[in-house]
N, C-alpha and C positions, 0 to 999 in steps of 0.2 A: 651436563650443561657447562659447568665450569671447565671441564676437560676439553670441550669443543672450543671454548674461548682461548684456552692455553694453546691448543694445537694451531688455531688461526693466527694468534700472535707469533708463535714460533715460526710458522711458515712465512709470515711477513718478514720476520727478522732474518730468516735465511735468504729470502729474496733480496733484501737490502745488502746483506753481506756479500751475496754473489754479485750483485751489481757493483759494489765498491771494488771487489777483486777484479772484475772485468774491466773497470776503468783503469785500475792500477796496471793491469796487463796490457791494455791499450797504450798507456803512457810508456811503459817499458818498451814495447814494440816500436813505438815512434822513435824514442831516443836511440835504440839500437840501429834502426834504419838510417837515422841521420848520421850516426857515428860511422857507419859503413861508407857512405857516399864521400 
């Protein structure tokens, strides 16, 4: 039971981490596109 809770928390943590990385990637892409123009 506690193992399931841990896995659930861990997957939530991974999702948040992925979302933050995605936002950073978007920001980097935006600045690169603006720098090119």
